[in-house]
N, C-alpha and C positions, 0 to 999 in steps of 0.2 A: 889364504882364502878369506874372503871376505864375508861377514856374516849375513843372514837372512833376517830381517827385520821382520818381526811377529806382531799383531795386535790382537786383541781378544775383545768380541762383544756378545754380550747377552749371556753371559755366564751368570746365572742366577742361585745356582745350589753353591754353597761355600766349599763343599766337598770336591765337586767337580774342579772350581776354580782353582782350589789350592794344589790338586793333582795335576792339572795343567800347567800351572805355573812352576810347580817343584819338576817336571819333566822339562819344562824349558829352561830352567837353571841349570839342570843336570847336563844339558847339552850347550851351557854358555857358550863356549867359544865360537859355536855355530849358528847359533840365534840370539839376536837381541830382542828382547821384549820391550816394546812400546807401550807406555802409559801415561795416561794424562791427571791420573790420581794420585795425589800427593800421598809419600808414604808415611806422613804422620796424621793421625788423628782419623778415626771412623766417620767423624761428622762432616769433615772435608770430602771425603772419598764420596759419600752419601749424597752430599750436593751438589758434586759434579755430575753423578749420576740421573739427577730429576732433570725432567724436560725443561728447556728454557724457553721463554718467550711464545708459549702456547704452541711450539712445533711439535709435530707428531714424533713418534719413535722413529720411523725411517730419516725424517729430517734431522733429529738430532744425532742418530749414529753416523749419517753420511758427513755432518760437521766434525763429529770427532776423529772420522777416518781421514777425511780431509787433513786435519790438524796434525794428526800423527804420521800420515804417510807411509804406511805399512807396505812392504810387498805381499804379503801373506796375512789373512784375516782369518782367525779360527773363529766360526760363529756357531753358538749353542741353538739346537732347534728346539728348545723348551717352548718358544712361543708359538702361536698358531701357525700353522703352515702358510696362512695367505701373509703373514706378516712377514714371515722369513722371505717368502718369492718377493714380495714388494720391497724388501731390502735389496735382495740380490739383483733385481732388475734395475733399481735405483744405481747400486755401485757399478753395474755394467755400463750406463749410461754416464753417471758421474766422476767415477773412478775407475776407469777402464783397465790402469795397471795393476789394480788390487787384485790378487787371486784368493779366491775363498774356499776353504776347507771346513766343510761342516762336522761339529763334535754332535753325534746321536747317541741316544740310548737304542737297546735291542728294539723298543716296542714301537718305533716308527714303521709305519707302512712302507712297502717297497713303491708303491705307485706315489707317494709323497715325495720319496729320494729322486725318483726319476723326474718329477714334477721341479723339484729344486736344482737338478742337473740342466733340465732345459732353461731355468730361469739365470743360469750362469754358476751355480757352484762347479768347483774342479773336483770335486771328490768329497769323500767322508770318512772319518773315523768314529769308533766307537769311544765312549768315555772310561772303559775299562782297557785302555791301551797300555802298553809299556814304551818307554823311553826309545827303543830300537824302532817301533811302528812309527812314532811320533816323527823321529829324525827321516827315516824313508819317505813318510808321506810328505811333510814340509818339503823336502828336498826335492821330491817328484815334481810338485805342485809349482816350485819356484823354477823349476826347469821348464813349465809349461804342460807336462803330462797331467793325466788324469789319475785319480786313487780310488779305484772303485774295485770291488773284490770280483773274482772270475766269474761266480756263480751270477753277477748281476749283468755282465756283459752280453750274455745270450739275450736278456729282456732287454736291453739297448739297442742290440743291433736289431732282435726283431720289431721294434718300435720305427727304426729309421727305415728298414726295408718296407715296413706297413705305409709309412707316410709318404716314400717315395713312387707308390705304384697309384 
């Protein structure tokens, strides 16, 4: 079985980054974590995260994702939702093969999640997940499935029916 390539974008809080990295490494045979940050030196890593040539956050993220070519992108929603949606829309247009899984905290509004799904996210997981949940979610997204809790499917179905009337 070949591994699933995964990249992480916009993980700003070190605790979340560490947790997700640990979970991905725990499942090492199944996932390959892609990164353009060198393993040595925090200064080099910080330099690589800085915006280049006056490009916007979205343009820089798209350039990085094109360079890494992941199958799955884990995206933290700690930025303003409009920036997340801008990035999701740009990914849909410029990197159509990349499937995005949002990493959220419990404070996010359901309407914001629905908006992100409408912009191209394939699902979401919470930051307090365990390795089994991450494995299932990433594998499902890689197969082309959605990853949303059952309680949210009723909301999604209601919106689909309302839009078709």
